[in-house]
N, C-alpha and C positions, 0 to 999 in steps of 0.2 A: 504494500500500500504506500502510495506516494502522494504528497501534497506540495504544491507551490503556494506559499503563504505570503501575501503582501500586506503590509501595514497601510491602511487607507484612511483618508478623511471621510470618504463616502464611496459607495459602490451600488450598482444595480444590475439586474438581469431583466432583459425584455424579450418576450416571445410574441410574435405576430402583432407587434405594436403596443402590447400591454406589459407593464412592469409586473413581474411575478415575484420578485424578491428585491429588497432594497434596504440598505443601511444608510442613514442620513447623518451619522456621527462617526467619530474615529473608531476603528475596529479592524477586523481582519477579513480580507478576501481570500478564500481558500479554494484553490482548484484541486480537486481530489481525483486521483487515478487509482483504479483497482486492477489487480491481476487475478488470474484464474485460481491461484493457490491461496489467496487471502482468506482470512477467517474472521468470525465474530470477535474472537479475542483480540485480533489486531485492530478491529474497528474500535473496541473499547480503549485500547492503548492509544490509538490515533486521537480519539476524542480528548483523552486526558492530556496528551502532549499539546494539542491545539489550544485547549482551554488554559493551560498553565504556561504556555510559551511566552517568555518575557521579552517581547520585541516591541511592545508599545512604548510610548514616551516614558522616560525615567525608569526603564527596565521593568515596567509593569506588564501584567497579563490580563486577559479577559476575565480570568477568575478573580483577580484582585480589584479590577476597575468596573466590572460589569459591561465592558465593551462588547458590542455585537459582532457576530460572524456571519458572513455570506458564503455559503458552501455551494460550489458548482461542480457537478460531475464533469470530469475531463479525461476521457479515455486516451486522448492523444498524448498524455504524459508518458505512456508506455510505447510510443512510436520509436522504432529502432531505425536509426539513420546511418548506421555504420557501413552499410553496403548499398551501393547504387544511389539513385536520386529520389526514389520513392520510399517513404517510410513503410516499414512492416509493422502490422498491428498484432502480431501473434502473441505478444505478452499481455495485451489488454484483455481483461475478462469479458466474456460474452455478457450481453445485457441482462439476461436472467440471473446471472451470478453477481454482476456489479450493482444493479439497482438495490437489492436488499442490503448490501454492505454499505452503500452510500447512506441509505436510510438508517442503518444501524449506527453509523457515526453521528448523524444528525440527532437521532434519539438519545444517544449516550451524552452528547453535549447538552441537550435540553434537560436530561436527568440531573446533570451537574449544575443546573440553574442558568445555563447560558441562553442568551437571546440569539436565536439562529434563524436566518432567512435562507432560502434556497433558490436554486434555478429549477428547471423542469427537465427531468431525465429524458433523454433521447430527442429533445426538441432542438430546433435551430435557434440558438440563443445569441443575443447581443449583450456582451458584458462590458459595462462601463465602470471605470474606477478613477478616483482622484488619489493617486499614490502619495504617501507621506514619507518623505525621506529622499528618494525612494528607499525602502527597506523591504527586501524580499529574500526569503529563505526556502530551502527544500527540506521537508520533513519526511523521513521514511521509517516505516515499522515493518 
């Protein structure tokens, strides 16, 4: 399981011209990729790491500040570009495996008390963000 996490001042996801997820205050934009071997235990670990990740201003986390997270499924994080000019998607989980695990990360974050907005799985999404810093890290479990 892999996430690209950006500290943002605001972020939103639009599908078919309608905003489906939005944070209007400083928080984290999380692009989340799943592989076919990922598990529910990894989803719980990822949620904990994201919630407690100290990359907000003054080394704070969403857990300490109550900052929101916008979680967007992103299978392309597992695109393999080592060979040729076209990415291979063989490491990315099939939708029937990935969607429940993305949902599990979101549910685990909410169980921890986090305010979480989401994109829409398998939709053509437009993601907008106002990066803060910019400050972006990769989190893997």
